[in-house]
TIVEXDO-955726 format. One line per 10 residues: number of its first residue (from 1); for each residue x, y, z of N, C-alpha, C. Coordinates in steps of 0.05 Angstrom, whole numbers. Layout:
N
NUM) X Y Z X Y Z X Y Z | ... $
// end
This chain:
503
1) -547 180 374 -531 156 387 -534 158 412 | -533 142 433 -532 137 461 -503 144 467 | -506 151 495 -476 161 514 -463 135 508 | -467 108 514 -454 85 514 -442 87 489 | -464 87 465 -446 81 439 -423 108 433 | -428 128 444 -405 143 433 -381 138 454 | -385 125 478 -358 122 494 -348 96 480 | -357 80 470 -349 59 453 -329 64 426 | -339 86 418 -325 100 390 -297 122 405 | -298 127 429 -276 150 437 -252 147 432 $
11) -239 119 428 -213 108 422 -209 113 386 | -232 108 379 -234 107 347 -225 145 339 | -242 156 348 -245 183 341 -218 199 345 | -205 185 374 -185 197 377 -158 186 370 | -160 169 353 -133 155 335 -141 176 309 | -164 176 301 -163 196 281 -157 222 280 | -162 237 305 -159 268 309 -124 271 315 | -118 246 330 -88 252 333 -75 245 308 | -84 222 293 -63 225 265 -60 249 244 | -74 269 256 -71 294 245 -39 305 227 $
21) -24 295 258 4 302 255 17 284 243 | 8 265 229 24 244 209 11 255 180 | -8 271 179 -19 273 149 -21 309 150 | -8 324 168 -8 353 165 5 365 138 | 20 360 129 35 367 98 16 365 82 | -7 348 78 -24 345 61 -45 369 59 | -35 378 81 -60 403 83 -46 432 75 | -25 436 66 -7 454 61 -12 458 35 | -9 488 19 -14 487 -10 8 470 -26 | 7 470 -44 37 458 -69 35 431 -58 $
31) 55 413 -60 64 389 -57 90 388 -48 | 97 367 -45 128 359 -46 140 337 -60 | 162 335 -68 176 307 -78 175 286 -62 | 184 267 -81 182 234 -66 199 217 -89 | 208 197 -80 216 178 -93 197 174 -131 | 171 165 -125 152 159 -143 135 184 -148 | 143 203 -165 133 231 -168 112 227 -191 | 96 207 -196 76 201 -206 54 200 -201 | 44 204 -175 22 197 -164 -6 214 -177 | 1 244 -173 -24 253 -180 -21 251 -217 $
41) -4 250 -231 -14 237 -262 -25 211 -265 | -21 193 -248 -38 165 -238 -62 175 -243 | -72 196 -216 -102 201 -207 -115 209 -235 | -96 227 -245 -108 251 -271 -118 221 -291 | -102 205 -304 -104 190 -326 -125 163 -310 | -122 152 -282 -152 135 -280 -179 154 -285 | -180 181 -271 -199 192 -274 -211 195 -297 | -189 207 -317 -196 201 -349 -206 185 -360 | -202 159 -352 -203 133 -364 -236 127 -357 | -233 134 -328 -266 120 -316 -283 152 -337 $
51) -279 170 -337 -291 186 -342 -303 176 -376 | -282 161 -387 -286 154 -413 -305 130 -420 | -314 123 -391 -334 100 -395 -322 67 -393 | -293 69 -386 -271 42 -374 -278 33 -347 | -288 7 -344 -284 4 -319 -278 -26 -327 | -269 -42 -310 -241 -36 -289 -223 -21 -312 | -201 -2 -305 -193 10 -317 -167 -4 -327 | -152 -13 -353 -136 -24 -356 -111 -9 -365 | -124 12 -379 -101 24 -404 -106 52 -395 | -80 66 -405 -82 101 -392 -73 113 -419 $
61) -84 130 -430 -75 134 -460 -46 157 -452 | -41 170 -434 -24 197 -436 2 190 -421 | 4 166 -409 37 158 -400 42 139 -421 | 63 127 -417 87 116 -436 91 132 -456 | 96 158 -452 115 179 -472 84 180 -485 | 58 185 -482 42 187 -498 26 171 -515 | 47 147 -513 36 122 -529 13 104 -516 | 15 108 -495 1 90 -467 2 71 -467 | 3 61 -444 5 30 -430 -14 18 -413 | -13 -9 -408 -37 -24 -389 -25 -12 -359 $
71) -14 4 -350 -10 2 -320 -24 -4 -296 | -56 7 -302 -71 -6 -291 -89 -41 -288 | -67 -54 -303 -76 -80 -307 -51 -98 -293 | -32 -84 -289 -8 -88 -270 -1 -80 -238 | -5 -52 -242 0 -35 -216 -28 -30 -205 | -26 -44 -176 -45 -39 -158 -59 -19 -162 | -97 -21 -163 -110 3 -168 -118 17 -151 | -123 3 -130 -143 9 -109 -142 40 -105 | -121 49 -98 -113 74 -85 -113 93 -106 | -113 88 -133 -128 111 -154 -151 110 -159 $
81) -164 87 -160 -203 91 -160 -209 115 -138 | -193 115 -120 -204 130 -89 -194 156 -106 | -169 163 -114 -159 188 -121 -183 195 -143 | -194 178 -167 -212 189 -176 -229 201 -171 | -241 179 -152 -270 191 -143 -271 220 -130 | -257 223 -122 -248 256 -108 -245 277 -141 | -225 268 -157 -224 281 -180 -250 283 -192 | -263 269 -197 -298 266 -210 -315 287 -192 | -308 289 -166 -320 302 -149 -320 337 -150 | -298 343 -168 -300 374 -171 -278 378 -157 $
91) -255 359 -146 -235 372 -137 -201 369 -165 | -183 390 -151 -165 382 -184 -154 354 -176 | -134 345 -188 -123 323 -188 -105 315 -169 | -86 344 -165 -70 350 -145 -81 346 -114 | -106 359 -112 -110 359 -85 -135 338 -80 | -147 316 -105 -156 286 -107 -135 272 -93 | -115 278 -105 -88 254 -94 -78 260 -69 | -77 283 -58 -69 289 -31 -94 281 -9 | -120 276 -19 -145 271 5 -132 241 -2 | -134 226 -25 -131 190 -24 -106 194 -7 $
101) -84 203 -10 -60 196 5 -64 201 33 | -79 220 45 -81 224 70 -103 203 85 | -125 194 63 -130 176 71 -125 142 81 | -107 146 64 -88 118 68 -71 117 92 | -63 145 93 -51 140 120 -69 139 144 | -87 150 149 -109 148 170 -115 122 171 | -125 112 147 -135 76 156 -120 64 170 | -99 68 166 -68 48 180 -79 54 205 | -81 72 225 -88 80 251 -121 67 258 | -138 71 241 -163 68 249 -167 27 244 $
111) -151 13 227 -149 -11 227 -137 -29 251 | -114 -11 256 -96 -28 279 -116 -20 300 | -124 -6 309 -150 1 331 -165 -16 335 | -180 -28 312 -203 -44 309 -185 -79 314 | -169 -79 303 -158 -104 305 -149 -107 340 | -139 -86 351 -115 -90 377 -145 -89 400 | -165 -71 396 -187 -67 405 -205 -91 417 | -198 -109 405 -216 -143 412 -197 -151 424 | -177 -152 432 -153 -165 453 -156 -148 477 | -150 -126 475 -137 -115 496 -159 -92 502 $
121) -177 -81 487 -195 -55 499 -190 -31 478 | -204 -17 490 -211 14 476 -183 26 475 | -168 28 499 -146 50 501 -121 38 484 | -123 7 491 -95 -2 477 -108 0 453 | -126 -6 441 -133 1 408 -121 29 402 | -129 46 421 -116 74 409 -89 77 411 | -83 65 430 -45 64 431 -31 48 405 | -43 24 402 -33 9 379 -26 25 359 | -59 38 354 -65 52 322 -48 73 320 | -37 80 344 -18 105 335 6 98 339 $
131) 19 70 349 42 70 344 43 57 312 | 25 45 305 24 32 284 21 54 257 | 8 75 266 5 104 246 33 114 240 | 45 123 269 71 132 269 100 119 266 | 98 96 265 122 70 253 132 91 235 | 157 90 238 176 110 226 183 98 192 | 179 68 192 179 60 162 157 68 151 | 133 78 160 109 94 149 112 109 142 | 131 128 150 140 164 147 151 153 123 | 169 128 117 193 130 100 170 120 67 $
141) 157 109 73 132 105 54 119 129 38 | 111 145 60 99 167 56 110 191 34 | 133 202 60 144 225 51 168 215 43 | 179 195 40 203 185 21 201 168 -3 | 191 154 -2 187 137 -28 174 138 -40 | 142 156 -22 118 159 -43 102 135 -52 | 110 118 -37 102 89 -48 69 87 -38 | 49 98 -52 20 98 -48 8 67 -41 | 16 50 -59 7 31 -57 4 21 -36 | 38 19 -29 44 -2 -5 33 8 19 $
151) 28 38 21 28 45 49 -4 48 49 | -18 39 21 -51 37 34 -61 7 34 | -27 -16 31 -32 -39 41 -25 -46 72 | -14 -19 77 -3 -24 104 -34 -19 120 | -50 -4 109 -66 3 127 -92 -21 125 | -89 -39 105 -109 -60 97 -101 -85 117 | -73 -86 126 -68 -110 144 -79 -123 164 | -80 -99 183 -98 -108 208 -127 -108 203 | -141 -101 184 -165 -106 175 -169 -137 170 | -148 -152 153 -143 -177 140 -147 -200 173 $
161) -130 -184 193 -128 -208 214 -149 -201 233 | -164 -175 238 -184 -174 246 -214 -186 235 | -211 -183 211 -232 -193 195 -238 -227 205 | -207 -241 202 -213 -275 201 -211 -282 235 | -205 -262 247 -220 -267 279 -241 -267 280 | -254 -246 272 -288 -246 280 -302 -263 263 | -288 -276 244 -301 -301 232 -301 -330 244 | -276 -329 258 -279 -350 279 -295 -345 301 | -301 -313 311 -314 -306 329 -349 -309 334 | -349 -301 308 -378 -299 303 -395 -323 287 $
171) -371 -332 263 -383 -357 240 -406 -348 222 | -401 -318 221 -432 -308 203 -425 -296 177 | -434 -302 157 -432 -295 130 -421 -260 131 | -430 -238 149 -421 -217 153 -398 -211 154 | -391 -225 169 -359 -232 178 -338 -243 158 | -345 -263 140 -336 -274 119 -334 -254 96 | -352 -247 95 -353 -217 73 -334 -197 75 | -331 -185 101 -317 -171 114 -291 -175 117 | -279 -206 116 -255 -215 113 -246 -216 87 | -269 -221 69 -258 -226 40 -252 -196 32 $
181) -272 -181 30 -268 -153 20 -237 -143 35 | -230 -148 55 -207 -137 76 -183 -151 57 | -189 -179 48 -164 -185 35 -165 -182 6 | -183 -173 -2 -187 -158 -32 -179 -133 -32 | -180 -121 -17 -169 -88 -9 -142 -95 -13 | -127 -116 -5 -94 -112 11 -92 -118 -13 | -97 -141 -33 -85 -145 -61 -94 -125 -84 | -111 -114 -81 -116 -83 -98 -102 -59 -91 | -88 -56 -67 -68 -36 -59 -40 -44 -63 | -36 -70 -59 -5 -77 -70 -5 -104 -63 $
191) -2 -122 -90 -2 -151 -84 26 -168 -72 | 51 -146 -71 68 -156 -57 66 -166 -29 | 51 -143 -19 45 -140 13 26 -160 12 | 10 -170 -7 -12 -188 -4 4 -222 1 | 25 -228 -19 30 -241 -13 51 -249 14 | 61 -224 21 82 -221 45 62 -236 72 | 30 -220 78 15 -230 97 8 -251 87 | -2 -263 75 -13 -296 65 -4 -314 86 | 20 -324 89 24 -339 108 21 -336 139 | 23 -308 143 14 -303 164 -16 -307 176 $
201) -25 -291 157 -61 -302 159 -64 -328 165 | -49 -349 149 -53 -380 150 -46 -385 173 | -25 -372 194 -8 -384 216 -36 -374 237 | -45 -355 234 -60 -337 258 -86 -356 253 | -98 -364 231 -122 -381 234 -120 -403 249 | -98 -417 239 -86 -441 252 -82 -434 285 | -72 -412 306 -72 -413 317 -102 -404 337 | -116 -393 322 -147 -387 324 -163 -417 325 | -158 -430 303 -172 -458 311 -156 -474 332 | -131 -477 336 -121 -487 363 -134 -485 385 $
211) -134 -459 384 -147 -447 415 -173 -454 416 | -197 -453 401 -222 -461 405 -233 -489 396 | -213 -506 397 -217 -530 400 -223 -539 426 | -237 -565 431 -253 -578 412 -282 -570 408 | -284 -542 412 -314 -528 409 -311 -524 376 | -295 -523 360 -302 -517 331 -299 -546 314 | -318 -537 301 -312 -569 283 -291 -560 256 | -286 -580 242 -266 -577 222 -283 -559 202 | -302 -563 191 -318 -546 174 -318 -515 182 | -332 -511 202 -318 -484 210 -297 -469 215 $
221) -280 -488 214 -245 -484 214 -240 -471 180 | -255 -480 174 -242 -475 145 -254 -444 125 | -270 -437 151 -284 -409 140 -268 -384 135 | -241 -378 154 -222 -362 141 -209 -374 111 | -202 -397 109 -193 -402 78 -220 -391 61 | -246 -397 67 -267 -391 49 -260 -363 43 | -265 -345 64 -267 -314 63 -234 -303 44 | -213 -327 47 -191 -316 34 -195 -321 0 | -207 -347 -5 -215 -349 -26 -232 -332 -48 | -251 -319 -26 -272 -308 -37 -252 -279 -40 $
231) -236 -269 -30 -224 -241 -29 -208 -249 -53 | -200 -268 -55 -177 -277 -83 -193 -273 -105 | -226 -282 -108 -241 -281 -130 -253 -253 -134 | -254 -241 -116 -263 -201 -107 -242 -194 -138 | -214 -198 -128 -197 -184 -142 -187 -202 -169 | -200 -221 -175 -199 -228 -200 -184 -213 -224 | -205 -190 -228 -205 -171 -246 -178 -163 -254 | -170 -157 -232 -139 -155 -230 -115 -171 -236 | -115 -187 -216 -92 -212 -214 -93 -226 -236 | -116 -233 -247 -114 -255 -268 -105 -240 -291 $
241) -113 -223 -305 -94 -203 -326 -68 -197 -321 | -56 -190 -297 -30 -190 -286 -14 -211 -299 | -26 -241 -289 -10 -261 -291 -10 -274 -325 | -27 -271 -338 -39 -272 -362 -16 -253 -388 | -15 -231 -377 -5 -214 -398 21 -205 -390 | 29 -214 -369 58 -196 -363 73 -197 -387 | 70 -225 -403 99 -221 -420 97 -194 -441 | 73 -182 -440 69 -165 -462 90 -141 -452 | 89 -140 -432 109 -114 -417 139 -122 -411 | 150 -102 -401 178 -104 -398 187 -99 -361 $
251) 155 -114 -342 156 -117 -322 175 -129 -298 | 175 -159 -314 201 -174 -304 227 -163 -304 | 231 -146 -316 263 -133 -315 265 -120 -291 | 244 -107 -278 249 -95 -261 259 -111 -233 | 246 -145 -236 258 -160 -218 284 -170 -216 | 283 -187 -243 308 -198 -253 328 -187 -257 | 322 -165 -265 345 -146 -284 360 -122 -261 | 345 -105 -254 361 -76 -239 362 -83 -205 | 345 -106 -199 352 -104 -172 363 -132 -155 | 379 -133 -146 391 -151 -124 385 -151 -99 $
261) 367 -168 -90 360 -166 -57 389 -169 -38 | 404 -182 -54 438 -196 -36 445 -163 -21 | 440 -142 -43 453 -115 -37 434 -98 -17 | 411 -101 -9 401 -84 4 383 -101 34 | 405 -118 44 400 -128 65 405 -99 86 | 390 -102 116 388 -79 135 414 -80 157 | 425 -65 168 443 -77 188 427 -72 209 | 442 -87 233 422 -84 259 426 -57 273 | 449 -36 267 451 -8 282 425 6 272 | 416 -1 242 399 10 220 372 7 239 $
271) 366 -20 248 337 -24 258 335 6 283 | 355 8 302 353 27 327 351 49 318 | 369 64 297 364 89 294 387 94 273 | 381 106 244 402 110 226 383 130 213 | 407 146 200 397 174 198 373 184 177 | 359 203 177 339 204 162 344 218 137 | 332 207 118 340 222 89 327 219 72 | 329 233 48 306 224 27 320 214 3 | 343 199 8 355 188 -16 346 156 -21 | 356 141 -37 355 119 -41 372 94 -16 $
281) 363 71 -33 372 49 -12 405 44 -29 | 423 30 -17 450 18 -26 463 2 -15 | 477 -20 -26 499 -40 -5 515 -24 10 | 508 -38 38 515 -38 54 508 -23 80 | 518 -11 96 505 -4 121 490 30 113 | 506 47 98 503 65 96 482 79 71 | 460 86 69 435 81 54 433 116 59 | 416 120 35 400 147 35 371 155 45 | 371 130 52 347 130 68 343 111 90 | 320 119 113 319 106 136 308 81 142 $
291) 325 62 152 310 35 161 302 25 192 | 298 53 211 297 48 232 265 40 237 | 265 20 255 244 5 262 232 24 294 | 249 46 301 240 59 319 250 56 356 | 262 72 365 271 62 393 247 54 407 | 226 70 405 201 64 419 187 38 415 | 192 33 392 173 6 387 194 -18 391 | 217 -17 387 243 -38 398 234 -40 425 | 238 -17 442 238 -15 471 210 -35 481 | 190 -21 465 168 -41 473 169 -72 474 $
301) 182 -79 445 186 -104 438 197 -115 459 | 220 -100 466 239 -119 491 225 -122 515 | 209 -106 521 187 -106 541 167 -132 550 | 161 -127 522 150 -148 520 159 -187 517 | 184 -187 513 201 -212 515 211 -210 545 | 213 -191 555 222 -202 587 189 -205 596 | 171 -191 600 142 -202 607 134 -225 602 | 144 -234 574 130 -260 565 151 -286 584 | 176 -275 586 195 -293 604 193 -296 636 | 180 -276 645 168 -272 673 142 -288 679 $
311) 119 -287 660 101 -296 655 105 -334 657 | 130 -344 635 133 -371 642 142 -376 665 | 163 -368 676 170 -375 698 150 -376 719 | 135 -348 721 111 -355 739 89 -365 743 | 84 -376 716 65 -393 707 38 -370 697 | 40 -348 700 21 -333 693 8 -335 662 | -14 -331 660 -26 -334 622 -26 -308 613 | -15 -313 590 -24 -280 581 -34 -294 544 | -47 -279 541 -63 -283 513 -42 -296 492 | -56 -314 479 -34 -338 462 -26 -313 435 $
321) -45 -295 425 -38 -275 398 -9 -269 399 | -2 -255 429 18 -243 442 48 -259 434 | 39 -294 429 62 -310 421 63 -305 390 | 41 -302 380 46 -306 350 46 -274 338 | 47 -256 355 58 -231 349 91 -227 349 | 94 -240 367 127 -241 378 145 -265 359 | 135 -278 353 137 -298 331 140 -283 303 | 120 -266 298 119 -256 269 137 -230 270 | 141 -217 296 163 -198 299 192 -204 290 | 193 -229 302 226 -243 302 220 -248 281 $
331) 211 -268 267 217 -272 229 217 -247 216 | 205 -227 223 204 -200 202 231 -188 200 | 250 -191 227 264 -182 236 286 -203 220 | 286 -221 223 304 -243 216 311 -236 188 | 292 -230 170 292 -232 144 305 -202 128 | 306 -187 150 325 -162 142 354 -163 144 | 365 -188 148 392 -188 153 403 -210 135 | 431 -205 128 447 -219 115 441 -258 122 | 444 -255 144 437 -279 157 412 -297 147 | 399 -284 141 371 -298 131 377 -303 97 $
341) 397 -306 88 404 -307 60 402 -343 43 | 408 -351 58 397 -382 50 363 -384 51 | 349 -369 61 324 -364 57 312 -359 34 | 334 -332 26 322 -322 2 328 -338 -21 | 353 -348 -13 359 -369 -42 351 -388 -49 | 327 -396 -28 325 -419 -40 295 -430 -42 | 282 -398 -28 246 -398 -39 247 -378 -60 | 237 -389 -84 250 -365 -106 223 -340 -110 | 210 -348 -102 185 -326 -101 193 -301 -75 | 215 -310 -65 224 -291 -54 234 -268 -60 $
351) 248 -273 -84 262 -251 -104 237 -226 -119 | 218 -233 -118 198 -211 -118 190 -196 -104 | 206 -195 -75 195 -173 -54 229 -153 -64 | 244 -160 -75 264 -142 -92 276 -136 -64 | 268 -118 -43 287 -109 -21 277 -126 6 | 296 -138 12 291 -152 42 283 -125 63 | 291 -105 65 277 -83 77 244 -83 76 | 232 -87 54 205 -82 47 191 -104 75 | 206 -125 92 194 -133 110 190 -114 139 | 200 -94 133 189 -69 158 167 -60 156 $
361) 148 -73 140 123 -75 138 107 -82 164 | 115 -113 162 113 -131 178 122 -124 209 | 149 -117 210 157 -111 228 144 -85 248 | 130 -72 235 117 -51 242 93 -59 258 | 75 -75 241 51 -89 243 56 -96 276 | 66 -116 270 76 -130 305 86 -112 326 | 107 -103 317 115 -88 342 91 -68 347 | 76 -51 336 60 -32 341 35 -53 356 | 29 -71 355 8 -92 368 24 -99 396 | 46 -103 393 58 -111 427 62 -85 439 $
371) 65 -63 423 72 -42 452 39 -36 458 | 15 -37 443 -8 -41 459 -6 -59 476 | -5 -91 478 0 -107 499 15 -96 517 | 36 -87 515 54 -67 533 35 -58 557 | 18 -34 541 14 -18 558 -21 -28 565 | -26 -54 557 -47 -69 569 -42 -83 599 | -12 -92 597 -5 -97 624 2 -74 647 | 6 -45 634 10 -31 648 -15 -17 669 | -35 -19 639 -57 0 651 -73 -19 678 | -76 -47 670 -82 -58 698 -82 -56 726 $
381) -49 -40 722 -41 -27 747 -53 -1 763 | -70 10 750 -78 41 745 -105 36 757 | -109 54 782 -135 52 792 -155 74 779 | -175 71 774 -192 90 765 -196 97 731 | -217 96 716 -227 90 693 -209 124 685 | -215 148 700 -200 170 693 -177 170 689 | -162 157 708 -136 161 712 -120 146 694 | -137 119 683 -128 99 663 -123 119 637 | -147 145 621 -155 150 605 -129 171 608 | -121 185 625 -103 210 635 -79 195 629 $
391) -69 172 637 -42 162 630 -43 149 603 | -70 146 585 -59 129 558 -60 156 539 | -71 180 552 -73 200 535 -43 214 537 | -30 208 555 4 215 565 15 205 543 | 9 179 541 29 157 535 23 157 509 | 2 170 480 -1 177 463 16 204 451 | 10 227 469 29 248 466 52 239 464 | 61 217 474 91 216 473 104 197 450 | 79 178 441 86 165 412 89 190 394 | 68 206 394 64 224 368 99 246 379 $
401) 102 249 397 125 271 404 149 251 395 | 155 232 399 177 217 390 175 217 360 | 153 207 348 155 198 322 152 210 302 | 132 242 313 125 255 296 148 279 272 | 168 280 280 186 295 266 192 277 239 | 189 259 237 201 243 211 177 245 189 | 151 246 200 124 255 184 126 279 167 | 154 293 161 146 315 141 166 309 112 | 154 320 99 171 322 73 196 337 71 | 211 328 50 237 343 40 234 373 38 $
411) 219 378 27 213 410 25 180 410 11 | 176 438 10 149 446 -2 153 445 -25 | 138 442 -44 136 460 -75 115 473 -76 | 119 498 -87 104 511 -100 88 509 -125 | 73 489 -125 60 471 -151 30 475 -146 | 15 472 -177 -8 471 -177 -17 454 -192 | -43 434 -195 -45 415 -206 -45 407 -238 | -35 432 -256 -28 430 -283 1 420 -279 | 16 433 -257 42 426 -260 49 400 -267 | 27 379 -256 32 345 -261 14 340 -285 $
421) -6 351 -296 -18 339 -310 -23 356 -338 | 0 370 -343 4 381 -371 21 359 -389 | 20 368 -416 32 344 -435 59 337 -432 | 71 359 -425 99 350 -425 99 338 -399 | 93 339 -378 96 327 -349 79 304 -351 | 58 291 -366 55 268 -371 71 253 -383 | 72 261 -411 85 250 -436 121 247 -428 | 133 263 -410 156 263 -409 161 250 -382 | 157 274 -359 171 275 -328 155 251 -318 | 134 240 -327 120 222 -306 126 198 -319 $
431) 131 201 -345 132 171 -365 155 156 -357 | 176 173 -357 209 163 -356 215 155 -330 | 199 161 -305 200 147 -290 191 116 -279 | 165 111 -294 155 85 -292 145 80 -328 | 171 66 -336 165 57 -364 167 25 -372 | 162 12 -350 172 -19 -354 141 -31 -360 | 121 -13 -365 90 -23 -370 96 -27 -402 | 115 -7 -415 116 -12 -442 122 -40 -456 | 119 -47 -475 128 -73 -487 166 -77 -487 | 166 -102 -481 200 -105 -480 205 -96 -513 $
441) 233 -74 -507 246 -69 -534 232 -39 -543 | 216 -35 -530 204 -7 -540 227 12 -549 | 220 31 -571 240 49 -577 238 76 -561 | 246 75 -538 231 97 -529 246 129 -529 | 234 149 -526 241 173 -540 269 177 -519 | 288 197 -538 309 215 -522 305 231 -509 | 281 250 -514 275 275 -502 253 286 -507 | 231 303 -499 207 310 -503 201 312 -523 | 218 326 -545 218 329 -569 211 311 -586 | 226 286 -580 222 273 -598 193 254 -596 $
451) 175 266 -575 149 246 -579 131 257 -593 | 107 238 -611 97 261 -631 73 271 -610 | 67 292 -629 49 309 -616 17 305 -615 | 13 280 -639 -9 276 -644 -16 241 -641 | -35 231 -636 -41 200 -629 -41 185 -658 | -47 200 -681 -59 198 -704 -33 218 -726 | -18 210 -738 2 220 -755 -11 218 -790 | -10 232 -800 -21 231 -830 -18 256 -847 | -10 248 -872 0 270 -890 -27 283 -904 | -20 300 -918 -34 318 -930 -55 309 -950 $
461) -50 282 -953 -64 271 -978 -89 253 -962 | -86 253 -940 -116 238 -921 -124 268 -910 | -159 262 -911 -174 277 -891 -185 266 -877 | -187 263 -845 -196 254 -824 -223 275 -819 | -246 256 -814 -267 273 -804 -281 254 -777 | -298 267 -764 -315 256 -738 -288 237 -721 | -269 250 -715 -254 232 -698 -264 238 -664 | -265 216 -653 -275 209 -628 -252 195 -618 | -241 209 -601 -219 187 -585 -218 193 -555 | -216 171 -546 -223 166 -521 -200 139 -510 $
471) -193 132 -485 -180 122 -469 -176 96 -486 | -196 82 -489 -199 55 -502 -213 52 -525 | -216 76 -537 -229 77 -570 -225 96 -578 | -211 94 -607 -203 120 -626 -226 109 -653 | -242 121 -660 -253 125 -677 -254 145 -704 | -262 141 -727 -258 166 -739 -259 161 -771 | -273 181 -789 -279 166 -814 -254 190 -840 | -243 172 -858 -223 188 -869 -227 179 -906 | -215 195 -917 -214 196 -949 -188 196 -953 | -181 187 -974 -150 199 -988 -156 197 -1014 $
481) -144 211 -1030 -154 209 -1065 -132 189 -1073 | -104 182 -1059 -85 171 -1068 -75 155 -1047 | -57 136 -1053 -40 109 -1027 -31 135 -1012 | -34 132 -983 -21 150 -959 -16 131 -943 | -2 143 -928 7 132 -900 -7 141 -871 | -24 118 -858 -35 128 -832 -23 120 -809 | -9 128 -786 15 122 -769 -9 123 -734 | -11 103 -722 -25 104 -705 -1 102 -681 | 12 132 -664 24 127 -641 8 121 -624 | 9 82 -620 -2 72 -598 21 49 -593 $
491) 22 40 -563 39 25 -555 27 1 -563 | 43 -25 -575 23 -53 -575 20 -61 -555 | -4 -77 -553 -18 -94 -535 -38 -112 -544 | -33 -139 -540 -57 -153 -551 -79 -149 -549 | -89 -134 -534 -124 -122 -528 -134 -102 -550 | -107 -93 -559 -121 -76 -581 -134 -83 -604 | -156 -82 -619 -164 -94 -642 -167 -68 -669 | -169 -81 -690 -170 -49 -707 -190 -58 -724 | -211 -43 -734 -232 -47 -745 -230 -29 -771 | -230 -37 -791 -236 -21 -822 -267 -33 -826 $
501) -276 -13 -838 -314 -11 -847 -322 -36 -836 | -316 -34 -808 -329 -56 -790 -318 -86 -793 | -298 -93 -803 -284 -116 -806 -261 -114 -790 $
// end
């Protein structure tokens, strides 16, 4: 690699290196508690299904109180495929899970670096990447909620915009493909986040088209839409069964039954600074978890507003993408507050987001990008490349110093992989946390003792031979001297078929 090539990657290498403080707890032994404490179990069952020859993985055998359920038919699977790869390489399930989670965190900084760099350069890309990676809501997703799918999607958001920008810029199939797989990665990471990002995707594409006219034809203007369509097609194996077979589970009860978005709006003061805690969300302004966007992020956004206003008054030009980011931040903050209730009430699909504070993910994206824009304006006043890098690194240290304190778990648990993958952990502890993938009306066990110990229950009148039990298939031969009952402890799902003597 030539020296000039190395210089082009200095910012990227620094983003990865300085991101250490956001993932440091993953390097400790044991693990830590989180709201969704099923991550190791999901990686374990994903790897087991893959080892059994199932792809794509739809069903897992050990969750659902041991009756199995089609979790990866509905729950975004990409992060767990990544975890399963490391599990298959010889890491235990706990270590594989920690590697998978850490990669998802670092992805956010790398992707924001790539997106911001094309507008403002290497140093701004570095700082925007760090602002995005160290956003307080990102820490909530990782160390409080443990929402792996959402913070993996968080990492893909800048990649989607990076891809579509380069589709317009180069108009080549390479970038159409990159944009398509970035959008597919977003869908496969967290479908709700993909739904949230898509309107911004179209607005961004429209802005690029307007900016490129009259040099660009209408035919070329459709290329971003083509990349989005291709991304949807790539993810068809996931979203199509989700829509077609949702009726066979109890998933919709999670939206329509237990969560009222009206109770989960954010209060204005919580954006600036709300107490850091590891509890849940509640009605009103006192919650068990923090919804702060961050003092640094909000301060930088305020500087942008002042800078844009001054530029308009003085007639100075600034990158048009800044207006897009500022508008996106304004909308993302608006829907956090009760004042946006008419919007939530009149757009039925909004209820699927469940919690208005989910839009903090977009507010973090736009505020980090705008923070990079501020530095772009500042560094132009600094003379000399060395001094610009020195000032940039000082600001990078400031970002980490201010925000790294929230990138810590509540406590460290002295546990090993087997604590998450033994029979009781899978059939009871993990299963009772997410049992909405079982059929509606399923008679759930009241305790671990109520769960059958075997998949096939029989009495002594039946003799079973050649039992071969896999995630997606159970086969055996049996004989019975008289009439007897054979019970399969398997949750109902219409994809299952039963063959006796080949029929």
